[in-house]
N, C-alpha and C positions, 0 to 999 in steps of 0.2 A: 815629977808631978806636973810641971809645966808641959813636958813632952806629951803625956798622956791627954792632957786637956787639949793641946793643939791637934793631937791625932783624932780626938772625938769631933773637933769642929770641923776638921777636913772631910771626915767621914759623913757627917751630918750635911755639910754643904753639898757633898757628892750626891746623896740621896735626894736632897731637895732639887738639885738640878735635873736628876733622872725624872722626877714626878713632873716638874715643869715642862720638860721635853715631851713627855708622854701626853700631857694635857694639850700643849701646842699641836702635837701630831694629830690628836683626835679632832681639834677644831679645824684643821686643814681638810679633813675628810668629810666633815659634817656639812649640812646645808646652811645657808645664811640664817643667823640666829634673829628671833624677833627681839622686840624690846625688853620683853619680860624675861626671855631666856638669857639675854646679855646681862640683865640686872642680876639674875640668879647666878650666872657664871661669875660675876664680879664678886659677889658675896662669898662663893666658894674659894676663889683665888685669895681673898683677904684672909678667910679662916685658915686655909692651908699655909699661907705665908707666916701667920702668927704661930701656928703650931710648930713649924720648923724653927722659927726664931726662939720661941720659949724653950724648945727641947735642946737645941744644940748650941745656942749663943748665950753664954752665961756672963759675958763681960759687961759689967754695969753700963758702960758707955753706949754699947750696941743696944742694950735693953731700952735704954732712953730714947734712942733713935727710933726703934721699932714702935714704942708708944706714940711718938710724934707722928710716925707715918700711919698708924692706926687712926689717930685723931683726924689727920688730914683726909683719909680715905672715908671716914665717918661723915665728915663735912661734905665731901663730894657726893656721897650716897644720898644725903639729905637734900642737897641741891638738885640731884636727879629726880628725887621724889617730888619735889616742889614743881619741877618743870612738867612732870607727868600730870600732876594735879591740875596745872594751869591749862594744859593741852586738852585735858577732859572737860574742864569747865567751859573752855572756849568752844569745844565742839558741841556741847549742850547749848550754849548761847546761840551759835550759828543755826542749830535745828530750830530753836524756838522762833528765830527771826524768819525762817523759811516758810514756805507754803505753796499750794498749788491752785491755779485758776483753771477751772474746766469749762469749756464752751461746747456748744452742740447746735448743729443745724444748717442753714443754707450753704449749699455747694457754690453758689454764685458769690458768696462772700469770701471765698477761699483766698483770693488774692489780697483783698483788703485786710482780713483778720490775720493772715499770715505775716504781712508786713508789720502790722500793728503788734503782733505777739513777739516778734524778733526785737522791735524797739523797746517794748516793755521790759523784756528779760535783760536787755543790755542796761536799762536804767535801774533795775531792781535785780542785781545779780543773784540775790538769795531765793528769788521766787521763780517758779516754773509756770508754764502756760500750755494747755492742751486744746486742740481743736478737733472735734468729731464731725466729719462732713456727712451729715444723715439726711438733709433736706429741711426745709423751713418747718413743715408740719411736725417732723420728729423732734425737732429742736424745741419747738414751743411746748410739746408734750413732755419733753425731759425736764424743762424748768418746772412745769406744773406738778410732776412727780417727785421733784427733788433729786433728779440723777445728774444735774449739772448746776453750775453756779449761774451762768448767763446763757440765755438761748439766742440763736441768730436767725433772723427772718428777713426774707427779701420781699416781703409784703407787710402791709399794715395789719394789725391785729383785728380780728373780727369782733363784733359786739359780744357775741356768746363767750369768746375767749377772755375779754375784758371782765365780763361778768363773773368768770371763774377766779378772778383775783390776780390776773396778770397785767403787767404794765409794759408799755412800749416806750423806748427812747430812740428817736431817730438819729442815726449816726452819719448817714450820708445819702446822697441820691445817686441813682445808677440808671444808665439808659439801657433798655433792652434792645440789643441789635438784631435786626433781621438779616440772617447770613445765608450766603450761597456759595457754591464752589467757585473759585477764581476763574475757571474757564467758562463760566456763565456769562453770556452777553448782557443780561439784564442788570441795570445799576441803580434803577430807582422805581419804587412802587408807593402808592398812596395807601393809607389805612384801610380803606374800602376794598381795594384790590387784594390786599393782604388777607383781609377777612374772607373774601370769596375763595381764595386758594385754600385756606385752611378749612373751610366748611364744605369743600368739594364742588363748588359752583364753577370754578375755573380749574381745570386738570391738566392742561397742556402749556408748555412754556411759549409756544408759538402765539398764544392768545395774549400775551403781555410782552411781545417783542423778542422773545428768545428762540432757541432752536425748536424744531418739532420733536418734542420729547415729553413724556409723562412726568408730571411733577411728582417727586417723592417727598411727601409731608412728614417732617421730623419734629418731635415735640418732647416735652418733659412728662414725668409721671404725675399722676393725681397727688395732690398734697405739696407740690413744688411751688415755692413763692414766685419763681420766674413764670411758670405756667399760668398761675393765678393772676399776675400782674399783666402778662400779654393778653390772656383772654378777656380780662375786665376791660382793658383799653380798646381792644378790636371788637368787642361786643361778641365774642365767639364762645362764651361760657356753655359748656356741655354740648357743643355743636361741632367741635373740630373732629375731622376725620383723619386721624394720624395713621401713617404707615408704621411708624415706630415711637414708642414712648420710652424715653431713656431716663435714666436715674441720676444723671449729673450733668453739669454744664460742660464738663470736659468731654464727656461721651457724645454729646450733641455736636460740639466743634469738630471732634474727630470723624464722626459719621459724615458730616457735610463736607469736609475736607476730602473725603474718599469717594464721593459720589457727585458726578458733574450735573446731575438732575435733581439734587436734593435742596431743600430749604428748611431752615430752622430758625431758632431765636436762642439768644444767649446773652448773658451779662456782658455789657460793653467792656467791663473791667478785665474780662477774661479772653476777649477776642485776640487772635493771633494772626500771622501772616498765612496761615494754612487755609483761611477762609476770607470771603469778601462781605464786608458789612454794607448793606443797601442804604441809600439815603430814603427817607420817608417823606413823601410830599415835597421833595426838593431839598430837604434838610439832612445833612449828614450827621450821624451820631457822634458826639464829641463832649469832652468836659464842658466847653463853653456853651454848646447848644443844650445841653442837659441843664446847665446852671441858669440860663436866660429863659428856659422853658420852651424854646422854639422846636426842639426835638420832642415829638409828642408821645413816644412810647418809653416812659420811664417810670420808675417806682422807688421807694425808700429802702434803704438798708437799716434793719431795726435790731436794737438789743432788747431782749425780753428778760424781765425779772418779775418776782412776785410782789405784789403790792403790800406794803408794810413789812415785809420780811427783811431782815438785817443781812447783808452780805458778810462773808468772812473778811478779815483784814486784807488778805491778798487780793480777793475778788473786787473789793471796794477800791483798792489802789488801781487795779486794771480798769475799772469802770471810769474812774475819775481821770485816768490817763488818756483813753481813747476818746473820751468826750471833750478833752481840753484843746485849747488852740495849739498846744505843742504837737498834738497828733495829726493835725490838718495836713501838713506836708506829706506825711506818710500815706494818708488816704488818696491824695491826689496823685502820689507815685503809683499807687496801685490802679489808677484809672477811674476812680470814683470822685464825687464832688462832695467834699466836707460840708457840714451844715454850719460849722463854726468858720 
């Protein structure tokens, strides 16, 4: 009797070993399991283990041990389920705390808004920031139509825009640099002479101390905040004779850097070593001269929102951050002059 029982146990153990080897072999060939596949495999292993124990092991002591193992595995299963539930809840909570801030507008503000956006996302890791460089006019229109949270303008709002329910908040001041190619001998022009160049009254660099070469007048497209600021300060509205009207500050800088006879204007915050910024009336453009007002060609960087409209939680956090004293060093780093 005992020999038959021992024989059944050995046969049962052998069958169990074969099944386990087959299952192990199958796992080695399969792709890495997902969490749910692993959990399902765990249940199947437990059920298979219990089947073989109940079928072949009839010794009371081993039955008690199997029951204890089953209880332990059940506890582990419940623990894993709890961990999964906590993870799902944590994920939902993270999503609820997240959000996006969308800005749209001035290409001249690219340096400033880029630096501020990076600093903002470092401070609020769950929030994201986007910037669409479309130009001041387009950014103002985007706010009006509800296509972005905050518009960016490199000019003050017009009275008709304010009448449409838009509100401006001045973020910083920025000089508009008059730029030429580094090879150009001219280094200083006054506002009156600049106006004459842009209206076509002066057409050759030799007339202002430069080489005998035709002046190539470069400017921005209609609707640009930089163009609006430049023309209003120089008194050349609707009178400029542009050779090229470009759609971004970067395009103006690139074009002037590649043409020794070109002249253009661009945000001081964006000027690089590829061009030369002229002094205007003997005053060089800089953060200090913009701040004290001695550099005459300057304009504001403006945040545009809807009057009386409540911003989203994420957008309000961004607005509060960029207009705070904490943001001032980042604005200076980008070459503009913070109002705070």
